[in-house]
C-alpha positions in Angstrom: -81.5 43.0 -21.5 -80.5 46.6 -21.6 -76.9 47.7 -20.8 -76.8 48.6 -17.1 -76.0 52.2 -16.1 -72.6 52.7 -14.6 -72.6 54.1 -11.0 -69.5 55.8 -9.6 -68.9 56.5 -5.9 -66.0 58.6 -4.6 -64.9 57.5 -1.1 -62.8 59.4 1.4 -61.2 56.1 2.4 -58.3 54.1 0.9 -59.2 51.0 -1.2 -58.0 48.7 1.6 -60.1 50.5 4.2 -63.1 50.2 1.8 -62.6 46.4 1.5 -62.2 46.1 5.3 -65.4 48.1 6.0 -67.3 46.0 3.5 -66.0 42.8 5.1 -67.0 43.9 8.6 -70.4 45.3 7.7 -71.6 42.4 5.4 -71.8 38.7 5.6 -69.7 36.5 3.3 -71.8 34.7 0.8 -72.1 31.2 2.4 -75.2 29.1 2.0 -76.8 27.3 4.9 -80.0 25.3 5.3 -80.6 26.7 8.8 -81.4 30.4 7.9 -84.6 31.9 6.5 -82.5 33.9 3.9 -80.4 30.9 2.9 -77.2 32.5 3.9 -75.2 32.6 7.2 -75.1 35.7 9.3 -77.5 38.5 10.2 -76.2 41.6 8.4 -78.6 43.1 5.9 -76.1 42.8 3.0 -74.4 39.7 1.6 -71.1 40.1 -0.2 -68.5 38.4 -2.3 -65.2 40.3 -2.2 -62.4 39.0 -4.4 -59.5 41.5 -4.5 -60.8 44.7 -6.0 -64.0 43.1 -7.3 -67.2 43.1 -5.2 -70.7 41.7 -5.5 -73.3 42.8 -3.0 -76.9 41.7 -2.6 -79.5 42.6 0.0 -80.5 39.8 2.3 -84.0 38.6 1.4 -86.3 36.3 3.1 -88.1 35.3 -0.1 -86.9 33.9 -3.4 -86.2 36.4 -6.2 -83.6 35.2 -8.6 -83.8 38.3 -10.7 -83.4 40.9 -7.9 -80.6 43.4 -8.5 -77.1 42.7 -7.2 -74.4 45.4 -7.2 -71.3 44.4 -9.2 -68.3 46.7 -8.9 -64.7 47.3 -8.5 -62.7 49.3 -5.9 -60.0 51.4 -7.7 -57.4 53.6 -6.2 -58.0 57.3 -6.9 -55.1 59.3 -5.5 -55.1 58.6 -1.7 -58.8 57.6 -1.8 -60.9 55.0 -3.5 -63.4 55.1 -6.4 -66.1 52.4 -6.6 -67.4 51.8 -10.1 -70.2 49.4 -10.6 -73.7 48.6 -11.9 -76.9 46.8 -10.8 -77.9 43.6 -12.5 -79.4 40.2 -11.8 -77.0 37.3 -10.9 -75.1 36.0 -13.9 -76.4 32.5 -13.5 -80.0 33.8 -13.7 -79.2 35.6 -17.0 -77.6 32.4 -18.4 -80.6 30.3 -17.3 -83.0 32.8 -18.9 -81.1 32.6 -22.2 -81.2 28.8 -22.1 -85.0 28.9 -21.3 -85.7 31.3 -24.1 -83.6 29.4 -26.6 -85.3 26.1 -25.7 -88.8 27.8 -25.7 -88.1 29.1 -29.3 -86.8 25.7 -30.5 -89.8 23.9 -29.1 -92.3 26.5 -30.1 -91.5 26.7 -33.8 -92.5 23.1 -34.8 -95.5 23.1 -32.4 -96.9 26.4 -33.7 -96.2 25.4 -37.3 -98.0 22.1 -36.9 -101.0 23.9 -35.2 -101.2 26.5 -37.9 -101.1 23.8 -40.6 -103.9 22.0 -38.8 -105.9 25.3 -38.7 -105.4 25.9 -42.4 -106.6 22.3 -43.1 -109.9 23.2 -41.3 -109.3 21.1 -38.2 -110.2 23.5 -35.4 -110.0 21.1 -32.5 -109.1 22.1 -29.0 -105.5 21.1 -29.4 -104.9 23.7 -32.1 -105.4 26.5 -29.6 -103.2 24.9 -27.0 -100.5 24.4 -29.7 -100.5 28.1 -30.5 -101.1 29.5 -27.0 -98.7 27.5 -24.8 -95.5 28.3 -26.8 -96.3 32.0 -26.7 -97.1 31.8 -23.0 -93.6 30.2 -22.4 -91.9 32.9 -24.3 -93.9 35.7 -22.6 -93.1 34.1 -19.2 -89.4 34.1 -20.0 -89.4 37.7 -21.2 -91.5 39.1 -18.3 -90.0 37.2 -15.4 -86.8 39.4 -15.2 -88.9 42.5 -15.2 -91.1 41.2 -12.4 -88.1 40.2 -10.4 -86.6 43.7 -10.9 -90.0 45.2 -9.9 -90.0 43.1 -6.7 -86.5 44.4 -5.8 -87.2 48.0 -6.8 -86.2 49.4 -3.4 -83.0 47.3 -3.2 -81.0 49.6 -5.5 -81.7 52.6 -3.3 -81.0 50.6 -0.1 -77.7 49.3 -1.6 -76.5 52.8 -2.7 -77.3 54.2 0.7 -75.5 51.3 2.3 -72.4 51.9 0.1 -72.4 55.7 0.7 -72.7 55.2 4.5 -70.3 52.3 4.9 -67.6 53.6 2.6 -68.0 57.4 3.5 -68.7 57.8 -0.2 -70.5 60.3 -2.4 -72.1 59.4 -5.7 -70.7 61.2 -8.7 -73.3 62.7 -11.0 -72.5 63.1 -14.7 -74.2 65.1 -17.4 -76.9 63.4 -19.4 -75.4 61.0 -21.9 -72.0 60.9 -20.3 -71.2 57.7 -18.4 -67.5 58.3 -18.1 -67.6 61.6 -16.4 -66.0 63.5 -19.3 -67.7 66.8 -20.0 -69.2 67.2 -23.4 -68.1 70.4 -25.0 -70.3 72.2 -27.5 
């Protein structure tokens, strides 16, 4: 997966006010079997706030384990706050994907090798094609699933940024191309 792009928001509120506004305008991340989204509450954003660290996700009424979540920190910036973060899938989904791809590769190598040896010996039975096609299908599935989940959640990044800008009275800082830290590149 590519390195996520850093997003910086400058708020007019203090860090404590930012945390309080997030707590009051989001639902704490608590699972429940009696909700269509799987989480308690009715707010459109679900949060996990731990000190200066935040994780936000849009409430969904369908399953998308690779949808973008906002991971960020609230830092003091003079009398105001600065929110630095990025969008990415949940960490458990990335770990599960790595395990899936590792297992798929480990199981694919001997199956493909055996099928190719069978083909070279002139045995072109039906199992030979399955032995070559299925492992590649498993690998392709593992590589394309995060992209599909990100595509399904394509509007969630915009929604989340607008939510943060509105809720935290913040403005997104734009940097010159190639500069993620905000430092001007001198020529």
